[in-house]
N, C-alpha and C positions, 0 to 999 in steps of 0.2 A: 937136870933138864929144866931149861928156862921156859916159864909159863907166861911171859909178857905177850900182850896182844900183838897181833901182826900189824905192822904199819900199813896204813891205807894211803894210796897215792894221792898227791895234791890235786891232780887234775880231776880225779874222781869226785873229790869233795866239792871242788869248784863247780863241776857240772851239775851236781845235785842241787846246790844252792841256786844256781842260775835257773834251773828248770822250775824249782819251786817258786822263785820270785816271778818268773814269767807267767806261771799259772795264776799266781795271785793278781798280777797286773791285768791279765786277760779277764779274770772274774770281775775285778773292779771296773774295768772298762765296760763290760757287759751290763753290770748293774747301773752304771752311770747312763748308759744309752737308754735303758728301760725307763729310768726316771725322767729323762728329758722328753721321751715320747709321751709319757703320761702327762707331764706338765704342759706340753704343747697342745695336747688334746683338751685340756681343761682351761687353758689360758687364751684360747683363740678368741679374738674380739667378735662381737656379733656383726654380721654383714648388714650394711646400711643399704636399703633399696634405692636404686637409682631413679632419677626423674623419668616419668613416663614419656615416651616419644610420641610423635604424631601418629605413627603406625599403630602403636598400642592403644592410643585414644580412639582412633578410628575403629580398630577392632572391637574395643569395648563398647563404642556407640552402636556398632553393627550388632554386637551381641545383645545389647539392651533393646534394640528396635523390635517392636512387636512383629511377629510373623504374620504375613497376609492370611486373611481368613479364607480358608478353602471352602468352596461350595460343592455340593454334590454335582455329579455330571448332569443330572436332569435339570437342575437349576441353571447351570452354566449354559446348557443348550437353549433354555427359555430366554436367558439374557441376550444371547447372540441373536436369536430370532427377533427380539424386540428392537435391538440396535439396527438390524437390517431393515425392519419396517420403518423406523424413524428416518434412516438415510433415504429410503425410497419416497417417503411422504414429504420431506423438506423441499425438494425441487418443485413438487406440485403446489405447495403452499406459496412458494415464491412466484410461480407463474400466475397464481390467482391474484397476488398482491400487485402485480404489474399494472400500471394504469392503462386504460384503453388507448387505442390509437387516436391521436388528436385529429379533429376534422380537418379536411384539406381546405386550402384557401378558397376553392370554388364553392364549398359548402357554406362558408361563413362570411367571406368578404365579397363585396360587389365587384363587378368587372372593372378592370383598370380603364381609365378614360383613354379614348383613342381619338380625341378631337384635334390632334396636331395636324400639321400641313400634310396633304396627300403626297407631296414630293418626298416625304420621309419614307413612303412605302416603296419607292423605287430603289432597287438593289442591283448589283451587277448581274444577278440571275434573272432580272425582270425582262421579259420579251420587249422588243422595241415598240411594238404596237401598244402594249399595255402602258409602257412608260410615256408615250406621247399622249395617250388618252388620259392618264392621270394628271399630266401637266395642264391639259385643257380643262379638266374638271376642277383643278385648283383655281384656275383663272375664273371659271364660271362661278365658283363658290364666293369669290371675292366680289364679283359683280352682283350676286344676289344680296350679299350683306350691304352693299352700297345702294341697293334699291333700283339698280339698272336691269330690270327684268327682261327687256327685249334683247339687249346684248347678251345677257346670261343665257337666254334660250338658244341663241345662235351658237354660242360656244359649246353648250352642253349637248346640243343635237349633233354637232361635229364629234363630240366625245364618243357617243355610242355608235356613230357610223365608223369610227376607226376601230373600236373594240366593243363589240356588242355584249361582251361578258363583264364589262366594268360595272359593278353594282353601285359605285358611288356616283357615277354619271346619272343613273336612273333615279337615285335618291334626290339629287339636287334638281333634276328636272321636275320631280314631283313637288319639291319645295317651291320651285318657281311657279308652277301652275297653282299651287295653293294660294300664294300671295296674289296671284292674278284672279282669284275667285273661281278657278276651274277645278272644283273639288273632285269630280268623277275622274277627270284626266289624271289628277294627282294620285288618286287611289289606284289607277291602272299601273302607273309607273312604280308605285310602292309595292304592288304585287310582284313585279319583275325583280325589283331590288331584293325583296324577301327571299325569293327563290335562289338568288345568287349568293346571298350572305349566309353561308352554311354555319361556320364556327366563329362568328364574330358577335358576341353578345352585346357589345356596346352599340354597334350599328343596327342590330336587330331591334334593340330598345328604341333607337331613334326612329326606325321605320314604324313601329307600333304606336309610338307617341304621335307621330304625324298622321297616322291613320285615325287615331282618336280625335285629332283636331278636325279632320275632314268629316268624319261621321257626326261630330257635334255640330259642325256648320250645316250639314244636310238634315239635321234633326233626328238622327238615329242615336238616341241616348243610350240604349242598351249596348249597341255595338261600340259606341265611344267608350263606355265604362269598361267593357271587356278589353278593348285595345289599350287603354291606359293601364289597366291592371297587369296585362301581359308585359307591357314595357317596364313597369316597376318590378316585376318578378325577375326580369333579365338584368335590370340595373336600378336598384333602389334609389340611386342618386340622380335619376333623370328629372330635371326640373320641369320640363315641358309637360311630362305626364303627371307629375305631382300637382302642379298648378291647375292643369286641365281637369283632373279628377276632382279636385277640391271645388272648383267652380261648377263642374257638372252636377255634383251631388248637392251643392247649395241651390242650384237652379231647380232640380227635380224634387226637392223636399217640399211638402205642403207648408204654406205659410201659416203660422199660429196666430190666431186672433186674440 
């Protein structure tokens, strides 16, 4: 009986070798993968921080800015009340600082001169009778300045016959009688002119100045002084009243020895 070992097929031997080699290759591959993982973990370069952007800088500045100081509720209420009081008191202070109202022109300035031609007082609304009376009054005024008193009286009497409410006619009639030495007649016409000159300070000053001249000529020094002073109150620039008052007070003062 033959004791030789039984022959093993070739394909079985080849399969065993292939499986063992495959197992060795897989183990080797696994070991290599583990090594690469460990080396990658240890050899990673350190990360370089990038440059800070504007948003990061703003956030850092905001983070660094100090937080507003919080006050208790009671103190906040007091601060609000103080602010309201300040707001209420500021307009009052401004009102107090405002300068006072400047005085009007009537309080500080003398009346505007009204010694122009009486023809300028004639307007389209002037009644015909007043217009004709003013024209005759202007003619009579020129005759008085020329020293033709008789002709002036004729024109001025016609003036008041046309319009008896013309105050300028009465004034120049009084002036004409004064130059003629008829002081009482002059004063009578001046009283009528004064009653008709309501809101004309210039002409009222002229009336009182001429009254002062008449009173001075009649020897009534106190009445003359009062009339001159009244004229200057109405029009400080009235020359007739200024000169008459100066001369009157010079005459009435006692002479010093």
